[in-house]
One Martini backbone bead per residue (centre of mass of N, CA, C, O) as a GRO file, in nm:
protein
   65
    1MET     BB    1   4.352  -4.344   3.108
    2ARG     BB    2   4.221  -4.414   2.798
    3ILE     BB    3   4.262  -4.124   2.674
    4LYS     BB    4   4.493  -3.944   2.532
    5PRO     BB    5   4.584  -3.626   2.460
    6ALA     BB    6   4.719  -3.686   2.185
    7GLU     BB    7   4.467  -3.820   2.058
    8ILE     BB    8   4.284  -3.575   2.076
    9VAL     BB    9   4.459  -3.381   1.909
   10LEU     BB   10   4.476  -3.552   1.653
   11SER     BB   11   4.171  -3.577   1.596
   12ALA     BB   12   4.110  -3.271   1.588
   13THR     BB   13   4.301  -3.204   1.357
   14MET     BB   14   4.176  -3.393   1.144
   15ILE     BB   15   3.891  -3.275   1.152
   16VAL     BB   16   3.951  -2.976   1.088
   17SER     BB   17   4.116  -3.012   0.823
   18SER     BB   18   3.894  -3.165   0.666
   19LEU     BB   19   3.664  -2.955   0.693
   20MET     BB   20   3.816  -2.725   0.555
   21SER     BB   21   3.858  -2.872   0.280
   22ILE     BB   22   3.561  -2.934   0.216
   23THR     BB   23   3.462  -2.625   0.224
   24ALA     BB   24   3.692  -2.515   0.004
   25ASP     BB   25   3.711  -2.713  -0.264
   26TYR     BB   26   3.998  -2.817  -0.164
   27SER     BB   27   4.275  -3.063  -0.170
   28TYR     BB   28   4.533  -3.100   0.081
   29PHE     BB   29   4.842  -3.296   0.143
   30LYS     BB   30   5.131  -3.174   0.224
   31GLY     BB   31   5.098  -2.980  -0.053
   32PHE     BB   32   4.920  -3.191  -0.203
   33PRO     BB   33   4.704  -3.290  -0.424
   34VAL     BB   34   4.379  -3.434  -0.369
   35TYR     BB   35   4.123  -3.606  -0.334
   36SER     BB   36   3.818  -3.563  -0.179
   37TRP     BB   37   3.797  -3.855  -0.040
   38VAL     BB   38   4.040  -3.824   0.153
   39GLU     BB   39   3.901  -3.634   0.359
   40TYR     BB   40   3.696  -3.849   0.458
   41ILE     BB   41   3.908  -4.043   0.571
   42ILE     BB   42   4.031  -3.843   0.774
   43LEU     BB   43   3.768  -3.793   0.927
   44GLY     BB   44   3.718  -4.088   1.013
   45ALA     BB   45   3.985  -4.122   1.169
   46GLY     BB   46   3.935  -3.889   1.372
   47VAL     BB   47   3.680  -4.027   1.497
   48LEU     BB   48   3.806  -4.322   1.568
   49ILE     BB   49   4.043  -4.288   1.767
   50PRO     BB   50   3.894  -4.266   2.046
   51PHE     BB   51   3.733  -4.531   2.023
   52LEU     BB   52   3.974  -4.723   1.995
   53ALA     BB   53   4.119  -4.644   2.254
   54TRP     BB   54   3.889  -4.716   2.445
   55PHE     BB   55   3.854  -5.016   2.358
   56LEU     BB   56   4.159  -5.117   2.386
   57ARG     BB   57   4.157  -5.000   2.710
   58SER     BB   58   3.963  -5.177   2.830
   59PRO     BB   59   3.914  -5.379   3.105
   60SER     BB   60   3.779  -5.627   2.961
   61ARG     BB   61   4.035  -5.682   2.772
   62ASN     BB   62   4.251  -5.727   3.024
   63LYS     BB   63   4.140  -5.984   3.101
   64GLN     BB   64   4.200  -6.294   3.222
   65LYS     BB   65   4.099  -6.633   3.118
   0.00000   0.00000   0.00000
């Protein structure tokens, strides 16, 4: 399995929490107020986690040359 269930849960959690903060017009991270652009960074990281896991575990990268 290229993408582990924990990575899927982590990315889904990051995506949902950042989308909720973006639509609510206030941004908090671990109880502290943050700038609104931080939520977009968290959203981008949540989207990229499965793609990076898939790419880094691809069979073509594991071949010995």
